[in-house]
C-alpha positions as CSV (number, residue, x, y, z in Angstrom):
1,X,-6.4,-23.0,-44.8
2,X,-7.2,-25.1,-41.8
3,X,-10.1,-24.2,-39.6
4,X,-8.7,-26.0,-36.5
5,X,-7.4,-23.9,-33.7
6,X,-4.2,-24.7,-31.9
7,X,-4.4,-25.6,-28.2
8,X,-2.9,-22.2,-27.3
9,X,-5.6,-20.4,-29.3
10,X,-8.3,-22.5,-27.6
11,X,-6.9,-21.8,-24.1
12,X,-6.7,-18.0,-24.8
13,X,-10.3,-18.0,-26.3
14,X,-11.6,-19.8,-23.2
15,X,-9.7,-17.5,-20.9
16,X,-11.1,-14.4,-22.6
17,X,-14.6,-15.7,-22.5
18,X,-14.2,-16.5,-18.7
19,X,-12.9,-12.9,-18.2
20,X,-16.0,-11.6,-20.0
21,X,-18.4,-13.7,-18.0
22,X,-16.8,-13.2,-14.6
23,X,-15.3,-9.7,-14.3
24,X,-15.2,-9.7,-10.5
25,X,-13.2,-12.9,-10.6
26,X,-10.6,-11.3,-12.8
27,X,-10.3,-8.4,-10.4
28,X,-9.6,-10.9,-7.6
29,X,-7.0,-12.7,-9.7
30,X,-5.3,-9.5,-10.6
31,X,-5.0,-8.4,-7.0
32,X,-3.6,-11.8,-5.9
33,X,-1.4,-12.5,-8.9
34,X,1.7,-11.2,-7.2
35,X,1.4,-13.4,-4.2
36,X,0.7,-16.6,-6.1
37,X,2.4,-16.2,-9.4
38,X,1.2,-17.5,-12.7
39,X,3.4,-20.1,-14.4
40,X,1.0,-20.3,-17.4
41,X,1.6,-16.6,-18.3
42,X,5.3,-17.0,-17.8
43,X,5.8,-20.0,-20.1
44,X,2.8,-19.4,-22.4
45,X,4.6,-17.3,-24.9
46,X,8.0,-19.0,-24.8
47,X,7.4,-22.3,-26.5
48,X,9.0,-25.6,-25.6
49,X,12.6,-24.4,-26.1
50,X,12.2,-21.4,-23.9
51,X,10.5,-23.5,-21.2
52,X,13.3,-26.0,-21.3
53,X,16.0,-23.3,-21.0
54,X,14.1,-21.8,-18.1
55,X,14.0,-25.2,-16.3
56,X,17.7,-25.7,-16.9
57,X,18.6,-22.3,-15.6
58,X,16.5,-23.0,-12.5
59,X,18.2,-26.4,-11.9
60,X,21.7,-24.9,-12.4
61,X,20.9,-22.0,-10.1
62,X,19.7,-24.4,-7.4
63,X,22.9,-26.5,-7.8
64,X,25.1,-23.4,-7.5
65,X,23.1,-22.2,-4.5
66,X,23.7,-25.5,-2.7
67,X,27.4,-25.5,-3.5
68,X,27.9,-22.0,-2.2
69,X,25.8,-22.2,0.9
């Protein structure tokens, strides 16, 4: 078995340690998440195929919006 962690595991480990070390910062982030959004959480669990599909849907949606309006 390999002892190396994947980049996703490393990011999650660092994020969890930051939440432990700075609880007031996490409260601030939670309160302001709706206004700023968080692309990392959106695409983090999808993988590269899901992210590509999301990008294509956004592009086609933008093109359709420009054609209609």
